[in-house]
N, CA, C and O of each residue as an XYZ file, in Angstrom:
296
protein
N      21.659    -34.755    -67.196
C      20.683    -34.201    -68.118
C      20.575    -32.705    -67.868
O      20.370    -32.272    -66.734
N      20.713    -31.919    -68.925
C      20.637    -30.459    -68.828
C      19.226    -30.008    -69.174
O      18.881    -29.871    -70.348
N      18.420    -29.782    -68.161
C      17.023    -29.426    -68.374
C      16.831    -27.950    -68.696
O      15.702    -27.505    -68.907
N      17.926    -27.183    -68.737
C      17.801    -25.769    -69.079
C      17.590    -25.571    -70.576
O      17.251    -24.472    -71.015
N      17.788    -26.623    -71.358
C      17.624    -26.538    -72.810
C      16.304    -27.187    -73.223
O      16.006    -28.320    -72.844
N      15.528    -26.449    -74.002
C      14.263    -26.990    -74.503
C      14.563    -28.060    -75.541
O      15.262    -27.813    -76.523
N      14.028    -29.245    -75.310
C      14.169    -30.313    -76.299
C      13.095    -31.363    -76.056
O      12.565    -31.490    -74.952
N      12.789    -32.107    -77.098
C      11.809    -33.185    -76.974
C      12.310    -34.246    -75.997
O      11.521    -34.844    -75.265
N      13.625    -34.477    -75.987
C      14.203    -35.461    -75.074
C      14.024    -35.042    -73.623
O      13.740    -35.879    -72.766
N      14.187    -33.756    -73.341
C      14.004    -33.266    -71.973
C      12.539    -33.338    -71.552
O      12.236    -33.658    -70.403
N      11.634    -33.042    -72.480
C      10.205    -33.165    -72.183
C       9.899    -34.613    -71.818
O       9.225    -34.879    -70.823
N      10.396    -35.542    -72.623
C      10.154    -36.961    -72.358
C      10.736    -37.370    -71.009
O      10.087    -38.084    -70.244
N      11.950    -36.925    -70.715
C      12.600    -37.246    -69.440
C      11.760    -36.760    -68.263
O      11.505    -37.511    -67.321
N      11.326    -35.483    -68.323
C      10.568    -34.923    -67.205
C       9.233    -35.632    -67.022
O       8.834    -35.915    -65.892
N       8.540    -35.920    -68.113
C       7.250    -36.610    -68.017
C       7.434    -37.992    -67.400
O       6.661    -38.392    -66.530
N       8.449    -38.717    -67.843
C       8.684    -40.058    -67.299
C       9.023    -40.000    -65.813
O       8.555    -40.840    -65.044
N       9.820    -39.034    -65.399
C      10.174    -38.888    -63.979
C       8.960    -38.503    -63.143
O       8.791    -38.996    -62.028
N       8.113    -37.623    -63.677
C       6.890    -37.239    -62.969
C       5.998    -38.459    -62.796
O       5.468    -38.693    -61.710
N       5.827    -39.238    -63.861
C       5.009    -40.445    -63.785
C       5.570    -41.421    -62.755
O       4.812    -42.001    -61.978
N       6.884    -41.606    -62.742
C       7.501    -42.513    -61.767
C       7.260    -42.037    -60.341
O       6.880    -42.823    -59.473
N       7.480    -40.760    -60.106
C       7.363    -40.204    -58.754
C       5.923    -40.244    -58.251
O       5.676    -40.510    -57.075
N       4.981    -39.979    -59.145
C       3.574    -39.956    -58.747
C       2.944    -41.336    -58.803
O       1.803    -41.523    -58.380
N       3.685    -42.299    -59.325
C       3.187    -43.670    -59.458
C       1.864    -43.688    -60.221
O       0.873    -44.261    -59.769
N       1.873    -43.056    -61.369
C       0.678    -42.968    -62.209
C       0.284    -44.363    -62.668
O       1.078    -45.070    -63.289
N      -0.939    -44.751    -62.360
C      -1.412    -46.080    -62.723
C      -1.755    -46.174    -64.203
O      -1.384    -47.143    -64.866
N      -2.455    -45.184    -64.721
C      -2.848    -45.188    -66.122
C      -1.729    -44.534    -66.937
O      -1.797    -43.348    -67.262
N      -0.712    -45.313    -67.260
C       0.462    -44.774    -67.931
C       0.136    -44.206    -69.301
O       0.853    -43.333    -69.792
N      -0.923    -44.680    -69.923
C      -1.323    -44.153    -71.217
C      -1.916    -42.760    -71.136
O      -2.010    -42.061    -72.145
N      -2.314    -42.354    -69.946
C      -2.934    -41.044    -69.782
C      -1.924    -39.908    -69.906
O      -2.283    -38.793    -70.284
N      -0.694    -40.182    -69.595
C       0.347    -39.159    -69.678
C       1.464    -39.692    -70.560
O       2.206    -40.597    -70.176
N       1.568    -39.116    -71.742
C       2.619    -39.523    -72.674
C       3.444    -38.306    -73.051
O       2.898    -37.214    -73.205
N       4.739    -38.476    -73.200
C       5.572    -37.347    -73.628
C       5.099    -36.727    -74.939
O       5.272    -35.527    -75.149
N       4.509    -37.521    -75.816
C       4.041    -37.002    -77.099
C       2.860    -36.043    -76.944
O       2.517    -35.335    -77.891
N       2.241    -36.009    -75.778
C       1.121    -35.104    -75.524
C       1.590    -33.677    -75.243
O       0.772    -32.760    -75.160
N       2.883    -33.488    -75.099
C       3.427    -32.191    -74.705
C       4.414    -31.712    -75.757
O       5.059    -32.515    -76.432
N       4.525    -30.403    -75.888
C       5.531    -29.874    -76.797
C       6.375    -28.836    -76.071
O       6.148    -28.523    -74.902
N       7.338    -28.322    -76.787
C       8.300    -27.408    -76.169
C       7.721    -26.030    -75.873
O       8.359    -25.246    -75.171
N       6.534    -25.708    -76.385
C       5.925    -24.408    -76.108
C       5.576    -24.245    -74.633
O       5.522    -23.123    -74.130
N       5.342    -25.340    -73.947
C       4.986    -25.310    -72.528
C       6.145    -25.764    -71.649
O       5.940    -26.225    -70.526
N       7.341    -25.633    -72.159
C       8.524    -26.172    -71.483
C       8.723    -25.579    -70.090
O       8.987    -26.315    -69.139
N       8.602    -24.273    -69.960
C       8.830    -23.635    -68.658
C       7.833    -24.125    -67.621
O       8.205    -24.413    -66.483
N       6.567    -24.221    -68.013
C       5.538    -24.686    -67.091
C       5.784    -26.138    -66.685
O       5.636    -26.500    -65.518
N       6.157    -26.958    -67.653
C       6.448    -28.360    -67.362
C       7.650    -28.481    -66.434
O       7.662    -29.318    -65.531
N       8.657    -27.646    -66.657
C       9.842    -27.658    -65.797
C       9.477    -27.295    -64.364
O       9.992    -27.900    -63.423
N       8.597    -26.316    -64.187
C       8.159    -25.931    -62.840
C       7.452    -27.090    -62.144
O       7.702    -27.355    -60.968
N       6.580    -27.772    -62.861
C       5.881    -28.926    -62.279
C       6.880    -30.016    -61.930
O       6.820    -30.591    -60.844
N       7.784    -30.300    -62.832
C       8.809    -31.326    -62.605
C       9.610    -31.014    -61.345
O       9.793    -31.887    -60.496
N      10.086    -29.786    -61.217
C      10.906    -29.413    -60.055
C      10.117    -29.526    -58.757
O      10.659    -29.973    -57.746
N       8.855    -29.131    -58.769
C       8.023    -29.237    -57.571
C       7.800    -30.701    -57.192
O       7.894    -31.068    -56.020
N       7.506    -31.527    -58.185
C       7.268    -32.948    -57.922
C       8.525    -33.610    -57.373
O       8.437    -34.429    -56.458
N       9.674    -33.276    -57.907
C      10.922    -33.894    -57.469
C      11.309    -33.470    -56.043
O      12.005    -34.212    -55.351
N      10.870    -32.297    -55.604
C      11.193    -31.816    -54.248
C      10.400    -32.535    -53.169
O      10.877    -32.678    -52.044
N       9.196    -32.989    -53.495
C       8.318    -33.573    -52.481
C       8.470    -35.086    -52.419
O       8.780    -35.736    -53.418
N       8.248    -35.633    -51.232
C       8.300    -37.083    -51.055
C       6.928    -37.724    -51.088
O       6.785    -38.867    -51.521
N       5.918    -36.997    -50.635
C       4.554    -37.534    -50.623
C       3.591    -36.479    -51.166
O       3.887    -35.284    -51.174
N       2.435    -36.955    -51.618
C       1.433    -36.070    -52.193
C       0.068    -36.447    -51.650
O      -0.278    -37.626    -51.565
N      -0.702    -35.436    -51.283
C      -2.072    -35.686    -50.844
C      -2.932    -35.971    -52.074
O      -2.510    -35.746    -53.208
N      -4.110    -36.457    -51.837
C      -5.034    -36.731    -52.942
C      -5.337    -35.462    -53.716
O      -5.380    -35.475    -54.946
N      -5.547    -34.365    -53.000
C      -5.865    -33.101    -53.677
C      -4.666    -32.590    -54.481
O      -4.841    -32.004    -55.549
N      -3.451    -32.810    -53.973
C      -2.263    -32.421    -54.737
C      -2.133    -33.256    -56.010
O      -1.797    -32.729    -57.070
N      -2.398    -34.547    -55.904
C      -2.343    -35.423    -57.082
C      -3.362    -34.969    -58.118
O      -3.065    -34.921    -59.312
N      -4.563    -34.637    -57.660
C      -5.597    -34.187    -58.572
C      -5.201    -32.870    -59.232
O      -5.399    -32.696    -60.435
N      -4.648    -31.952    -58.465
C      -4.225    -30.663    -59.011
C      -3.103    -30.841    -60.035
O      -3.094    -30.174    -61.070
N      -2.159    -31.738    -59.749
C      -1.076    -31.998    -60.701
C      -1.609    -32.610    -61.994
O      -1.180    -32.240    -63.086
N      -2.538    -33.539    -61.865
C      -3.134    -34.160    -63.047
C      -3.873    -33.117    -63.887
O      -3.782    -33.124    -65.114
N      -4.597    -32.232    -63.227
C      -5.307    -31.173    -63.939
C      -4.337    -30.238    -64.637
O      -4.556    -29.857    -65.786
N      -3.277    -29.871    -63.953
C      -2.295    -28.952    -64.546
C      -1.601    -29.592    -65.741
O      -1.404    -28.942    -66.768
N      -1.233    -30.858    -65.613
C      -0.626    -31.556    -66.755
C      -1.626    -31.639    -67.903
O      -1.247    -31.508    -69.067
N      -2.885    -31.854    -67.588
C      -3.924    -31.863    -68.618
C      -4.040    -30.539    -69.333
O      -4.264    -30.497    -70.543
N      -3.887    -29.446    -68.584
C      -3.949    -28.116    -69.176
C      -2.772    -27.841    -70.108
O      -2.879    -27.033    -71.030
N      -1.651    -28.515    -69.863
C      -0.448    -28.293    -70.679
C      -0.420    -29.143    -71.949
O       0.413    -28.927    -72.830
N      -1.327    -30.101    -72.036
C      -1.334    -30.991    -73.202
C      -1.585    -30.205    -74.482
O      -2.240    -29.162    -74.479
N      -1.049    -30.732    -75.568
C      -1.268    -30.139    -76.885
C      -2.758    -30.103    -77.176
O      -3.504    -31.000    -76.784
N      -3.167    -29.082    -77.851
C      -4.583    -28.945    -78.236
C      -4.894    -29.759    -79.472
O      -6.033    -29.764    -79.938
């Protein structure tokens, strides 16, 4: 997957991988349709950070959830 290209498919891929890695319980809370390509760079940064880490503290999980919330479409 070439994540250097902005596309709806890449947004969906990154969101699904983030959800898998963070083991998000409320899967309906984070949907690829909530994000668009305007925030692609920010989403890519979050994706890369999440993929680098193996574990997350509670405060890190909360911060990631807040940041993803900030990136959602208005």
